[in-house]
KOLSEZA-477258 format. One record per residue (C-alpha): x, y, z. Coordinates in steps of 0.05 Angstrom, whole numbers, plus 5000, padded with zeros to 4 digits. Layout:
XYZ/...
This chain:
846489283222/853589123240/857289363301/864689273313/871589543325/877089493273/882489193316/883788623362/888988623416/893588023423/898788383463/899389113482/899489293408/893489293363/893189033292/887989073237/882588533235/881588563160/885888673099/886689403078/886189593005/888890222973/883290682953/883291432943/876391722951/872992342977/870292313048/866092773091/866992713166/861893003213/863693043287/857392803322/858693213384/860693893355/857293833287/863894033254/864293793182/870693683142/872093423073/878192993065/880692383027/881591663047/887791273024/885790573046/879490193062/877689553099/871489193121/872089533189/874890233175/879190693135/885091173139/883191903128/888692373102/891192873118/886092823174/884293393220/887693053279/881092933314/881792673384/881891923393/874991683413/871292233373/864691963345/863592133272/858892033214/863091833154/860791903082/865491613029/864091762956/866991282904/864791132832/858391542840/856091162903/856191392975/857790953035/854891253099/856290983169/857691183240/864891123265/869891283318/876891583311/881591023334/888191373323/890492063303/897292263275/898692953247/902592713186/899492023174/892192193184/886591903226/884291183230/876691133232/873190493254/866190363228/861690253289/854790223258/853490033186/846389943159/845289313116/844689693050/851090083066/854689433083/853089163014/855989792982/862289713023/862888963006/861989112931/867589632933/872189152971/870688592922/872789042865/879189242901/880888512916/879788332843/884088912820/889688712868/889387982846/889388132771/896388152741/898188782703/900388652631/906489042610/
């Protein structure tokens, strides 16, 4: 299992710890306190979290279960809402990822890195 927060603070501002890669995928968010379930989309993904759009403007600090579906596979983890903006969406940090789920995430990110590094022929 992996535990962690997606940002480090060097000053009063926070910045991402890992590269973010563009990825549009379906996501189910379940608020662990209220049980409320929403279906949204993510627009980027990193080793430590993702950006959910349009986002339901959940309160910062809300604990969630996040289930991302991409290429027929599901990534399932626990997370926390780190920021919430009505137009931009909500930033979710992965706080607990089981080993098998971590390997799914790393496989997706490897594919996204490869796709980003491969030049497009015109």
